[in-house]
KEZARO-921831 format. One record per residue (C-alpha): residue in one letter; x, y, z. Coordinates in steps of 0.1 Angstrom, whole numbers, padded with zeros to 4 digits, always signed. Layout:
<recs>
AXYZ...
</recs>
This chain:
<recs>
X+0672-1933+0062X+0661-1906+0087X+0643-1882+0064X+0635-1873+0028X+0631-1836+0021X+0625-1813-0009X+0651-1785-0013X+0648-1752-0032X+0651-1756-0069X+0679-1737-0087X+0691-1737-0123X+0722-1758-0115X+0702-1781-0091X+0667-1785-0105X+0641-1802-0084X+0665-1815-0057X+0656-1840-0030X+0678-1845+0001X+0680-1879+0018X+0695-1879+0053X+0711-1911+0066X+0716-1924+0101X+0753-1926+0094X+0754-1887+0093X+0756-1888+0055X+0732-1871+0031X+0724-1877-0006X+0711-1851-0030X+0692-1862-0060X+0683-1838-0088X+0662-1835-0119X+0636-1859-0106X+0603-1864-0125X+0571-1859-0105X+0592-1850-0074X+0563-1840-0051X+0545-1874-0056X+0578-1893-0052X+0587-1876-0020X+0552-1880-0006X+0552-1917-0014X+0587-1923+0000X+0579-1904+0032X+0547-1925+0036X+0568-1957+0032X+0594-1944+0056X+0569-1937+0083X+0553-1972+0079X+0587-1989+0082X+0597-1968+0112X+0565-1977+0130X+0569-2014+0122X+0605-2013+0135X+0594-1997+0167X+0567-2024+0172X+0589-2054+0164X+0621-2041+0181X+0610-2051+0216X+0598-2085+0203X+0632-2091+0186X+0651-2082+0218X+0631-2105+0240X+0634-2133+0215X+0671-2130+0212X+0675-2132+0250X+0658-2166+0251X+0668-2183+0218X+0693-2211+0218X+0725-2208+0198X+0713-2235+0173X+0709-2222+0137X+0672-2229+0135X+0640-2224+0155X+0610-2248+0158X+0573-2239+0156X+0557-2271+0171X+0557-2308+0168X+0532-2335+0177X+0542-2353+0208X+0517-2380+0201X+0543-2399+0180X+0558-2429+0197X+0584-2437+0171X+0616-2416+0176X+0623-2414+0139X+0588-2400+0132X+0591-2375+0160X+0624-2363+0145X+0609-2361+0110X+0580-2341+0124X+0603-2317+0142X+0623-2313+0110X+0592-2305+0089X+0583-2276+0112X+0618-2262+0118X+0629-2231+0099X+0666-2228+0093X+0680-2194+0103X+0713-2200+0084X+0721-2208+0048X+0726-2245+0040X+0761-2239+0026X+0773-2231+0062X+0767-2267+0071X+0770-2286+0038X+0800-2281+0016X+0804-2298-0018X+0839-2312-0023X+0856-2297-0053X+0890-2302-0069X+0915-2275-0060X+0898-2267-0027X+0927-2247-0013X+0929-2225-0045X+0892-2219-0043X+0895-2207-0007X+0923-2183-0016X+0901-2170-0045X+0872-2165-0022X+0894-2145+0002X+0905-2122-0026X+0869-2117-0037X+0858-2109-0001X+0886-2083+0002X+0876-2066-0030X+0840-2064-0019X+0850-2051+0015X+0870-2023-0001X+0839-2015-0023X+0817-2014+0008X+0840-1990+0025X+0841-1967-0005X+0805-1969-0018X+0784-1981+0011X+0767-2014+0019X+0731-2025+0017X+0703-2008-0001X+0720-1974-0003X+0751-1989-0019X+0761-1971-0052X+0758-1993-0082X+0791-1986-0101X+0809-2001-0130X+0832-2018-0105X+0802-2037-0091X+0795-2051-0126X+0830-2064-0128X+0829-2079-0093X+0796-2096-0100X+0809-2111-0132X+0838-2126-0113X+0814-2143-0090X+0801-2131-0056X+0819-2148-0027X+0798-2174-0009X+0798-2156+0024X+0782-2125+0007X+0761-2141-0019X+0729-2143+0001X+0732-2107+0014X+0739-2093-0021X+0711-2112-0037X+0687-2098-0012X+0701-2063-0019X+0701-2064-0057X+0666-2079-0059X+0652-2056-0032X+0639-2087-0015X+0654-2072+0017X+0627-2045+0017X+0599-2071+0015X+0615-2091+0043X+0617-2060+0066X+0582-2049+0059X+0567-2084+0064X+0582-2095+0097X+0568-2129+0107X+0549-2134+0074X+0569-2164+0063X+0566-2181+0097X+0529-2178+0097X+0527-2191+0061X+0547-2222+0071X+0523-2229+0100X+0492-2224+0078X+0505-2245+0049X+0517-2274+0069X+0494-2304+0067X+0475-2293+0036X+0473-2317+0007X+0466-2306-0029X+0479-2309-0064X+0508-2285-0057X+0520-2303-0026X+0519-2336-0044X+0540-2322-0072X+0564-2307-0047X+0569-2340-0029X+0575-2357-0062X+0603-2332-0072X+0620-2328-0038X+0646-2354-0043X+0652-2343-0079X+0666-2309-0068X+0704-2308-0070X+0706-2345-0061X+0744-2345-0062X+0747-2318-0036X+0751-2331+0000X+0727-2305+0013X+0699-2322-0005X+0710-2357+0003X+0701-2348+0039X+0666-2345+0055X+0675-2310+0067X+0678-2296+0032X+0648-2315+0019X+0626-2302+0047X+0637-2266+0041X+0630-2270+0004X+0596-2284+0012X+0587-2256+0035X+0597-2228+0011X+0579-2243-0019X+0548-2252+0001X+0547-2217+0017X+0549-2201-0017X+0522-2223-0032X+0500-2213-0002X+0508-2176-0008X+0502-2176-0045X+0477-2204-0055X+0475-2190-0090X+0511-2201-0096X+0512-2228-0069X+0541-2249-0080X+0557-2253-0114X+0587-2274-0125X+0621-2257-0123X+0610-2238-0092X+0626-2266-0071X+0660-2261-0088X+0660-2224-0083X+0648-2226-0047X+0675-2252-0039X+0702-2228-0050X+0686-2200-0031X+0686-2221+0001X+0723-2229-0003X+0734-2193+0000X+0705-2175+0018X+0686-2181+0050X+0654-2199+0047X+0632-2168+0051X+0654-2149+0028X+0652-2177+0002X+0614-2174+0003X+0615-2137-0004X+0640-2142-0032X+0617-2167-0047X+0588-2142-0045X+0610-2116-0062X+0619-2139-0090X+0584-2154-0096X+0564-2122-0092X+0587-2094-0104X+0619-2104-0122X+0604-2133-0143X+0567-2124-0147X+0544-2151-0160X+0573-2176-0161X+0561-2199-0134X+0525-2207-0142X+0506-2235-0160X+0511-2221-0194X+0546-2205-0190X+0535-2176-0211X+0564-2154-0200X+0590-2179-0210X+0573-2184-0244X+0572-2147-0250X+0609-2143-0241X+0617-2172-0265X+0599-2153-0293X+0619-2122-0283X+0651-2142-0283X+0644-2154-0318X+0640-2118-0330X+0672-2108-0312X+0690-2136-0330X+0679-2122-0364X+0688-2087-0354X+0722-2093-0336X+0734-2125-0353X+0722-2121-0389X+0747-2146-0404X+0736-2174-0381X+0699-2165-0388X+0706-2167-0425X+0722-2201-0422X+0696-2214-0398X+0662-2202-0412X+0641-2221-0387X+0651-2206-0353X+0625-2225-0334X+0651-2252-0328X+0675-2228-0311X+0646-2212-0291X+0634-2246-0279X+0669-2255-0267X+0673-2222-0250X+0639-2225-0231X+0656-2243-0202X+0683-2215-0201X+0656-2190-0193X+0634-2212-0170X+0663-2223-0148X+0687-2194-0153X+0713-2218-0169X+0713-2239-0137X+0702-2270-0155X+0728-2268-0183X+0760-2252-0168X+0783-2267-0142X+0770-2257-0108X+0797-2231-0099X+0795-2215-0133X+0757-2214-0131X+0757-2197-0098X+0778-2169-0113X+0750-2165-0139X+0725-2162-0110X+0747-2135-0094X+0745-2115-0127X+0707-2121-0129X+0700-2106-0095X+0722-2076-0104X+0710-2070-0140X+0678-2089-0144X+0666-2108-0174X+0688-2087-0197X+0719-2108-0188X+0701-2140-0197X+0694-2126-0232X+0730-2113-0236X+0745-2146-0223X+0723-2167-0246X+0734-2146-0276X+0770-2150-0266X+0767-2188-0264X+0751-2189-0299X+0777-2165-0312X+0806-2186-0299X+0791-2217-0316X+0777-2200-0348X+0801-2218-0372X+0792-2252-0359X+0755-2244-0357X+0755-2231-0393X+0769-2265-0404X+0743-2286-0386X+0721-2309-0405X+0695-2317-0379X+0681-2305-0345X+0699-2332-0325X+0733-2322-0337X+0726-2285-0327X+0715-2297-0293X+0747-2317-0288X+0769-2288-0299X+0753-2264-0274X+0752-2290-0246X+0789-2299-0251X+0799-2263-0250X+0779-2254-0219X+0791-2285-0200X+0828-2272-0204X+0822-2237-0191X+0841-2234-0158X+0845-2207-0131X+0883-2210-0130X+0909-2223-0155X+0920-2251-0132X+0884-2262-0124X+0874-2266-0161X+0874-2304-0161X+0854-2321-0189X+0824-2339-0176X+0832-2370-0197X+0865-2388-0202X+0885-2377-0233X+0882-2411-0250X+0844-2412-0246X+0841-2376-0257X+0862-2382-0287X+0841-2411-0297X+0809-2392-0292X+0820-2363-0313X+0836-2382-0341X+0803-2383-0361X+0791-2348-0355X+0825-2329-0359X+0821-2312-0325X+0854-2299-0314X+0867-2313-0281X+0884-2297-0252X+0871-2262-0257X+0871-2249-0221X+0856-2215-0215X+0858-2194-0183X+0824-2182-0171X+0837-2148-0162X+0852-2144-0197X+0819-2155-0213X+0799-2131-0192X+0822-2102-0199X+0821-2110-0236X+0783-2110-0235X+0783-2077-0217X+0807-2062-0241X+0794-2075-0274X+0758-2069-0266X+0761-2039-0242X+0736-2018-0263X+0708-2042-0255X+0686-2024-0229X+0657-2034-0207X+0635-2009-0225X+0642-2027-0258X+0634-2061-0242X+0601-2047-0228X+0591-2032-0261X+0597-2065-0279X+0578-2084-0251X+0548-2062-0258X+0550-2069-0295X+0553-2107-0291X+0530-2113-0262X+0498-2109-0282X+0512-2133-0309X+0522-2159-0283X+0489-2157-0265X+0470-2161-0298X+0491-2190-0309X+0485-2206-0275X+0448-2201-0277X+0447-2216-0312X+0466-2246-0300X+0442-2251-0271X+0412-2247-0294X+0426-2273-0319X+0433-2298-0291X+0398-2293-0276X+0380-2297-0309X+0401-2328-0317X+0392-2342-0283X+0355-2336-0287X+0349-2342-0324X+0353-2379-0321X+0324-2381-0297X+0298-2360-0315X+0283-2358-0349X+0283-2320-0352X+0302-2307-0382X+0338-2293-0376X+0326-2258-0388X+0297-2257-0363X+0319-2272-0335X+0344-2244-0342X+0317-2217-0339X+0303-2234-0307X+0337-2233-0291X+0339-2195-0298X+0305-2190-0283X+0314-2210-0253X+0347-2192-0247X+0331-2158-0253X+0304-2165-0227X+0332-2173-0202X+0349-2140-0208X+0318-2119-0209X+0310-2129-0173X+0346-2126-0163X+0351-2091-0176X+0316-2075-0178X+0295-2096-0154X+0295-2102-0117X+0333-2102-0109X+0329-2120-0076X+0309-2150-0091X+0332-2151-0121X+0363-2152-0099X+0347-2179-0077X+0340-2200-0108X+0375-2195-0121X+0390-2206-0087X+0366-2235-0085X+0377-2246-0120X+0412-2252-0108X+0405-2262-0072X+0393-2297-0081X+0420-2311-0103X+0407-2346-0107X+0423-2369-0132X+0390-2372-0150X+0395-2339-0168X+0425-2329-0187X+0441-2294-0187X+0423-2286-0220X+0389-2296-0205X+0395-2276-0174X+0407-2244-0191X+0373-2229-0200X+0342-2241-0180X+0309-2225-0174X+0291-2220-0141X+0253-2220-0138X+0245-2184-0149X+0269-2187-0179X+0253-2219-0190X+0218-2205-0186X+0227-2177-0210X+0240-2201-0236X+0210-2224-0231X+0186-2195-0240X+0207-2188-0271X+0211-2223-0285X+0182-2245-0273X+0164-2256-0305X+0128-2256-0290X+0112-2225-0277X+0096-2230-0243X+0069-2205-0240X+0077-2185-0209X+0111-2173-0198X+0105-2188-0164X+0101-2223-0178X+0132-2218-0200X+0152-2209-0169X+0139-2240-0151X+0149-2263-0180X+0183-2246-0182X+0188-2252-0145X+0179-2289-0148X+0202-2293-0178X+0231-2278-0159X+0225-2301-0129X+0224-2331-0153X+0256-2321-0171X+0276-2309-0141X+0273-2340-0119X+0309-2340-0108X+0320-2321-0077X+0332-2290-0093X+0297-2279-0104X+0310-2266-0137X+0302-2276-0173X+0331-2284-0197X+0330-2278-0234X+0329-2316-0240X+0297-2319-0219X+0282-2288-0236X+0289-2302-0271X+0275-2336-0261X+0243-2319-0250X+0239-2300-0282X+0247-2331-0302X+0218-2349-0287X+0194-2321-0294X+0205-2315-0330X+0220-2347-0344X+0207-2377-0325X+0175-2396-0333X+0141-2394-0317X+0149-2420-0290X+0179-2401-0276X+0160-2368-0276X+0132-2383-0256X+0157-2400-0233X+0173-2366-0226X+0139-2350-0219X+0130-2379-0196X+0163-2375-0177X+0155-2338-0172X+0123-2346-0153X+0137-2372-0128X+0163-2368-0101X+0190-2356-0099X+0179-2330-0126X+0145-2325-0110X+0149-2314-0074X+0124-2311-0046X+0134-2275-0041X+0119-2262-0073X+0092-2239-0061X+0065-2242-0088X+0027-2241-0082X+0023-2271-0106X+0045-2292-0084X+0021-2290-0056X-0011-2292-0077X-0035-2321-0073X-0028-2351-0094X-0045-2354-0127X-0075-2377-0130X-0071-2409-0150X-0107-2418-0154X-0110-2401-0188X-0088-2391-0217X-0074-2356-0218X-0082-2335-0248X-0073-2299-0257X-0103-2276-0262X-0097-2270-0299X-0116-2279-0330X-0105-2312-0345X-0116-2328-0377X-0145-2352-0373X-0137-2387-0385X-0157-2403-0413X-0184-2427-0404X-0164-2456-0419X-0133-2448-0399X-0129-2467-0367X-0113-2450-0338X-0086-2472-0322X-0095-2486-0289X-0071-2480-0260X-0067-2518-0256X-0052-2519-0292X-0029-2491-0283X-0017-2509-0252X-0010-2541-0272X+0010-2520-0298X+0028-2503-0269X+0038-2537-0254X+0052-2549-0288X+0072-2516-0290X+0085-2523-0254X+0099-2557-0264X+0117-2542-0294X+0130-2513-0273X+0144-2538-0247X+0163-2556-0274X+0178-2524-0287X+0185-2507-0254X+0218-2518-0240X+0223-2488-0217X+0216-2488-0180X+0178-2486-0175X+0165-2452-0164X+0147-2448-0130X+0109-2449-0131X+0090-2416-0133X+0063-2408-0107X+0031-2388-0114X+0045-2355-0101X+0075-2358-0124X+0053-2369-0154X+0032-2338-0149X+0064-2317-0153X+0073-2337-0183X+0040-2330-0200X+0043-2293-0191X+0076-2291-0209X+0062-2308-0240X+0033-2284-0241X+0056-2254-0238X+0078-2267-0267X+0050-2264-0293X+0043-2227-0291X+0047-2210-0325X+0049-2243-0345X+0029-2244-0378X+0012-2277-0366X+0006-2264-0331X-0031-2276-0330X-0021-2312-0341X+0007-2313-0317X-0014-2302-0287X-0040-2328-0296X-0014-2355-0300X+0002-2347-0267X-0032-2347-0250X-0038-2382-0263X-0004-2394-0252X-0008-2379-0218X-0041-2396-0213X-0027-2430-0225X+0003-2428-0202X-0018-2419-0173X-0040-2449-0179X-0009-2471-0182X+0004-2458-0149X-0030-2463-0133X-0032-2499-0145X+0002-2506-0132X-0007-2490-0099X-0037-2512-0095X-0017-2543-0103X+0009-2533-0077X-0018-2526-0051X-0035-2560-0057X-0002-2578-0054X+0007-2561-0022X-0027-2569-0007X-0023-2606-0016X+0012-2606+0000X-0001-2589+0031X-0028-2616+0035X-0003-2644+0036X+0011-2651+0071X+0048-2646+0071X+0075-2640+0097X+0086-2607+0082X+0080-2574+0099X+0052-2549+0091X+0078-2527+0074X+0088-2554+0050X+0051-2562+0042X+0045-2526+0031X+0047-2525-0007X+0057-2496-0028X+0023-2486-0043X+0034-2453-0059X+0021-2444-0094X+0050-2448-0119X+0058-2452-0156X+0090-2461-0174X+0109-2444-0201X+0100-2472-0225X+0063-2468-0218X+0065-2430-0225X+0085-2435-0256X+0061-2462-0270X+0032-2439-0263X+0048-2410-0281X+0055-2432-0311X+0017-2438-0316X+0013-2401-0326X+0028-2393-0360X+0026-2355-0354X+0050-2359-0324X+0073-2383-0343X+0076-2357-0371X+0082-2329-0347X+0111-2347-0330X+0126-2361-0361X+0125-2328-0380X+0161-2316-0384X+0170-2284-0367X+0193-2259-0384X+0223-2256-0360X+0241-2232-0383X+0213-2206-0383X+0209-2210-0346X+0247-2203-0340X+0246-2172-0363X+0216-2158-0344X+0233-2167-0310X+0264-2148-0320X+0244-2116-0328X+0224-2119-0296X+0255-2126-0275X+0271-2094-0289X+0240-2074-0281X+0240-2089-0246X+0276-2079-0241X+0270-2044-0253X+0241-2042-0229X+0265-2049-0200X+0286-2019-0207X+0280-1993-0180X+0284-1955-0177X+0290-1939-0143X+0283-1970-0124X+0246-1970-0133X+0227-2002-0138X+0209-1993-0171X+0225-2006-0202X+0239-1980-0226X+0234-1991-0262X+0260-1974-0284X+0290-1951-0284X+0273-1929-0310X+0245-1922-0286X+0270-1912-0259X+0286-1888-0283X+0251-1875-0294X+0239-1868-0258X+0272-1851-0250X+0270-1828-0280X+0233-1820-0272X+0242-1812-0236X+0270-1788-0247X+0247-1771-0272X+0220-1764-0247X+0243-1754-0218X+0255-1719-0209X+0291-1710-0215X+0299-1710-0178X+0293-1748-0176X+0323-1759-0197X+0358-1748-0206X+0383-1758-0232X+0416-1772-0222X+0440-1780-0251X+0412-1785-0275X+0392-1807-0251X+0359-1795-0236X+0356-1801-0199X+0321-1800-0184X+0311-1790-0150X+0295-1813-0124X+0261-1797-0130X+0263-1803-0167X+0274-1839-0161X+0243-1845-0139X+0221-1832-0168X+0239-1856-0191X+0233-1885-0167X+0196-1877-0164X+0193-1877-0202X+0210-1910-0204X+0188-1925-0177X+0157-1913-0197X+0168-1929-0229X+0181-1960-0211X+0147-1966-0195X+0130-1961-0229X+0153-1986-0245X+0148-2010-0216X+0110-2010-0223X+0114-2014-0260X+0106-1977-0270X+0124-1960-0298X+0148-1932-0293
</recs>
């Protein structure tokens, strides 16, 4: 193309565009929608391509002058290898083929001479078409092309025409050197995608000689690895290896890569991902088309899910996994020419040809055998239609199921029948049905994931199924709130991190929805059963809990971990609740980086008990106050009992700094409680008791270390130094807490999880509404009704010159819009500070 110009519009030629070609030809296109935008866009693309061609032309010429005649070029190889076989393998891994594999590897077929003559006839027909209608991207797409494609594209032209029909040639031309750089970047990387690729390399067309050779295997590895590096969201999925193997047979390696890009990203959207949503949507569409186009079959087979499950492989592999190879390649020819429509048409034709047998089926296995037997006997020529099994064996296998034998079908006849019988099926109809079924498929998929997740978690927690169901919804909603309305960069990073570390410890269900630190902190504030006074301390506790739950390398919390944490707070006994609080105040949950004044405050004195300055009832004269020695004896008895019960791994000791933080948390939990005075007094006594226990233990350790130091030994001074730090154990703290009935009652009091979830749902909704923005401002806007109210008020107070009506819609001026924004800012600030509107 040399130029694209707009011509004068006339009544017989409305909105014409003239395209001038380098071959001194010109095309005139008329009646184009949005002609000006189209011409501008095309001219912009043309200038970009012409600039790139001028840049790369000199590089291409210099490269051609020095390249060897061998059909590949090498990037690099490591000369440090001493073994010749390893050197050869390393060269092969980094060598890109510049010719299709079919040029070097031919599969032996019966009737080879007849196949050659057929190929020559096809080539002649295509050359005649090129002469008459052009070649390349400007070739006219005529009805004759459809007939030629249905016959099967000749092998010598297959790669070229696939590139033309799919428009992959444009991507190749506009991304010169892209594939080579991808190969270099992706080589040597090891991840889940590369592991799966290596596992499937030798399963790709194992009967073809091209993939019984290291050259073909290396080419397949490079293309799949490069694509996984280009598109990590897809990475690698099963069936991509089969498709890529066929592409490599008939196209150059770089062309095969761009054909794979076209299929995965444009022609079969959402097919090749972890959930194969696109394929599931098309199966749902296929079921509806069966009911619409084959009503008799749909009436005889009410449950069409069997047929759609059988046809799933047809769509995922483009019939490559079910048809004989030469026949399947003809289907791929039609797919690149007509897109997904031909797969639907061909699938309907296959079911229509077997409708009588399928209607008489008694089970799913029999239907599968009927369709499998039919597809295995579809050949590309009459002479080549050889059954895949001997007649005797086939007769025996079909005797019980009444499957007719020897029904050979020509692939060209089957394709023409599909195109003729279902010619009124259009791409627009398929897209409309896809839109209708996509929401249903996604909802069914989400429901399945939810059921699997709840089944996985419910066995480990005591939370009721109804509450667990609501918790899952809260967990998932929090994930999406941040993803869609929060900080997109952090949400995207969390989403990427969720799939980057694919350790075997977490299943797909566990890794699907996971919360990062800000998301978890939000849910912590909504669901924590105990109020913690200040928002600053709540944030600190949420941060420690997140660190405790997300101890694996991905730094994300799964729903299983989240449910286990809530189960401890709401359903476990006092011991487990205190154990959780204890763990939140020792490493790794408590870190040295927490910048709190209390962390650096002087240590508390242990010379006297701690009491809160509140009025307490005076004991009667006859009532004896328990001595601390008696409390210590009781505590030791409780320790013995606790040791017998406790079979878990013992928790680390808590030093005085960590114990102060523990006490601070306990104090903050009692705000607003009806027995607040009693609780404060009880915790003061427990704190004093534990401090005395720790001081007594510290003195014993100091005395023992001094006695050891006095004894002459051969050990070094470093070994003589004893650890004389003040510490207490979890058992000591638990036993001290058990001495105060007010604390026992507080921790054993059941918390209403159902009410907390209901309140959390309402708060979460309000939080989401507060994140909605107007005009990019940072103040939350409360309600659509207020938006409408402010807009009406602005119009009522504005002069007529500030707005106009266009087709019944009032359009305001920039000055009026600024007034509206100022009013919104004023109200938003009032709402932010709790004022009424």
